[in-house]
Steps between C-alpha positions, in 0.01 A plus 500: 500500500657257247396142580846343546486351847794269433842671431683398176789370717605485851556830684853602558680448831527879520150506648631442838200668667282236355724191519637584857269752664676456841851582371677827596475617136127463496473681830705784351252521220220530742691780667515669163123465464447649846728789417304575178174479689620772746639718209150490361310627809449848356521403132387159423730296278300306246760506219871454568795483278788275610832581317874524557778732401677243285437139374550190721396653835206270556208720415295214335552265792410776742177594322398135463540420866354837611189401296489159665497643862254769408257253347536269799313770705201447274553805282448459115842569360609527130868488406562674166824420314563841344864412424439473129867439430599219736172369648545250798172450686372227261800286579483566872138394508523231229242665277433528128617829345336483159265778605530758767534874559586589141191301385281676746619849399480444122162343517357733765429221746489542878799365702252259677421336178856405416624430860576132569431326831784374706537241789416780744119544490472877472820566312484549122779569257470701169819387321675724241358333192685533160778745523435826301740712303409814702483392869562852645220649292267226595531516878487882481190503292162640603354159454746360756404773746115435435543125525693530826231727653222263386679213664425657831142371472609138462799488744590633834858548395690499167874448516705577189838343428684773310845515327789671692479873523852590381487276195164610335220748559219257553499500883512882502186514286312257717614682823329816369155350511512228772461533873853422590838344421697233690874513400695174532872534578750221509732548804859582415440461123386830367688833573298743711513779253312259251230433757465877568482575131213240467320667796542833356354400170199361672450808711543728193177370353321540843532119562452401861766273637333290768829329618805303398557126520851399582574172327779233542592602850764276668334437836791295650751788412255748673486312819206272443489128549385404153724384222533717184190493285272737316324713762289803463446793734302817445517844651348838425688722270336834510614812305723621776706166468477421877418147592174446687 
């Protein structure tokens, strides 16, 4: 692991699971963690892609906090910023991004060697590194697949922050050789047919959708006693489309 125990700057307030672990939002992320654990009873989930159907739905915030609550159980977790167009994880965690995923792939280095430490003891982040001219080809390469498989010996779980499905093909490529996909959907923002199209594209490459995270739910409107704020709730979304 890269010896950078002190972040380049302060972590973002988006890391609610670390900053306020007793908040309803942090509890919702723990519920997501539990759901994924149950989804992996028959097929263990060691590598998971977190994506969305379109930009701005909160996938990066979701993967960051999902990583925090998973690492809080003692598991060794590596977050990989595989969004090589608009990387975000280095800003959320306040980390240097001069080297990262692209450096590891180009130089043939293991993910563990480029991953940076965070304020959560067993959570590491492999930032994007310098942005390449061919991001889709890089994440779909055999070297990416082999590096991801090799990371399983260094980490209990690898979570990949990927670009939106409908915009580019990166997430589809990753879905074809990872253990599962979590789809983030912003409530009331994206048309249902766009979400269905995204799910269809994932399933077309034999990607396994573990569940859907509904983001930006208005709890007060829906009969809860909290004011409006960012809240996350997960539920299973199996191929038959029926909620579990």
